N, C-alpha and C positions, 0 to 999 in steps of 0.2 A: 488409370490415373492414380497417383500416390500423393498424399498430403502429409506433411510433417510439421509439428508444432515448433515454436520457438518461444522464449529465448534461452531456456536452460534445460538441463537434463532433469531437474527436480520435478518438472511438470511436462515431460517429453512424451509425446504420443505420435504414432504413425498409423495411418489407415490406408487401405487400398480400396479403390472404387472401380466397379465395373458398370458400364453403361449398357444395359440390355435394350433391345429395340422398343420396349414399352414406354408409354408416356407416364411421367411422374413416378418412375420406378428406378431405383438404384440399388445395387448390391454392394454391401460394405463388409470388410473384414479387417480387424485389427492385425497389424503385422505381428507375426509370431503365433497367431491363434488360428485354429481351424474353422471356427464357427463363422458362417456367412449369414448376414442379415439382409432382408429385403426392406428397403426404406422408401416411403412415399415422398419423393423429393426429385426435383429437376436439377440437372447439373448446372443450369444457368441461375439457380437460386443461390449459388455460392458467391460470396463476395470476391471481387477481382482485386481489390486493394489489400495490401498486407495488413493494414490496420483493422480491416474487417474480420480478421481471424484472431485478433488479439483479445485476450480475456481482460477487459477493462478493470476488473476488480483484482487483478493479479497481485498488487502490493498491499491489499488489505490484510491486516493481521488475522491469522486463523485462530478463532476462539476469543474469549473475553480478554480484554487488555487489563493486565494486573500491575504493570510497571511502566513508568515514563521517566526518562532521564534526559534532560535538555542541557543547554550550555550553563545554566545557573540554577537548576532545580533538579530534584530527584524525589519522586513520589511513588508510592506503591499502594495497592488496594489491600486493605485489611478488613475482612468480612465484607461489609457493604460500603465502607468509607475509605477515602483516600487519606494517607498519612505521609508526612515528610520522612524521608529516610535519614537525612542529616540536616542540620541547621535548626533554627528555631522559627516559630511562627505557626500560623494556622492555615491549613489548606483551604482555598476558596473552591469548595466542592463543585459548584456550578461551572466554573471555568475549566477545571480539570476534566469534568464530564464532557464539556464541549470539545476539548482537544481530543479526548479518546473517541468521541463520536465522529469527529472529522477524519480521523485515521481509519476508523471502522467502515466508513462509507467512501473512502478515497477511490477515485476513478482516474486511471491514466488515459490519455488521449491517443498516444502512439509511442512506439519505441524509436529512439534516435541512436543510430549506430556511431556517428562520428562527433558526438558532442561531449566535450570535457571542460571542466572548470573547477575551481576550488569551491567547496561548499560554503554557503553563507550561514547555514544552520544545520546542526546535526542533532538527531534525536534517537535515543535507544528505546525500543519498544519491546516489552515482554508480554507475550500472550500465549496461553496454553503451554507454558514451560519452555518456550523458545524465545530468544532475544535476537532482534535484528537491528542493525544500524541503518537509519534512513539519513540520506544527505540531500539537502535542498539547495538549489542555486538558480540564479536568474541570469539570462543573457538578453539584453535589450528588452523586448516585450514578450519574451518566452520564458516559461517557468518550468523547471525540471526537478526530478527526484530520481535518486538511485537507492538501491538497497543492497546490502552486503552479499546476498545470495544470488543476485542476478547481475550479469555482465552489462547489459545495455542500460542506458539512461532513458527515462520516460518523461514525456511532456505531460504536465498537469495544468489545470485551469489556474488562472490568477487568484480566484476566490479561495480555492483549496490551499494554494501556496501561502496566501496572506493569513488565512485562518490558522494554519498550523505554525508558520514561522513567527507569527506575531505573539506567540505565547512565551512569556518569560516569567521569572520568579515574581516580577512586579505584578503580573496579572493573576498568577496561580497561588501566591502565598501572601497572606496578610500578616505583617510583622506585629508581634506583641508590643504593646505600649505600656510603659511603667506608670506608676502613679504620678510621677513628676512630669509626665508628658513626653519623655524621651523614648525613642524606639530602642528595643533590645537589639543587640547585634547577634 
């Protein structure tokens, strides 16, 4: 039996399994390697649904998030604090940390092969020197995300969708107020 991961070559793996006559014993070898490992596992322990093989944390940024650019904001982490890249105002640290945390703990539910739509919300996320474009959209009661380095679209929970896409400059940036009570532009 052979198993191959999906959805992209960046995290692609292939294993071969041999089912010996013993109970709870399986021999495994990675494709292209000579080493064979005995594993205490039954073949019926493997999920039969495709989503059971999916790494649910697949779209989580790798490493600490140091930059977030949304439709109307652009912030980056300087030392331990978030700063505006452009524009005026003061970053609402707690809200930016909440957005970064939502992305760092993002879990996908499954991959959708034939789902397409224009994104409702786009977010550029920089972590560990790599920047990825995330696109979010909704179709009916289903919520989706895609990332520029993966072909499929993934379904996510409504709460994750709303927590991330609900963040705009209004929530993340407190505008400076002048002495006469007018907001700076």
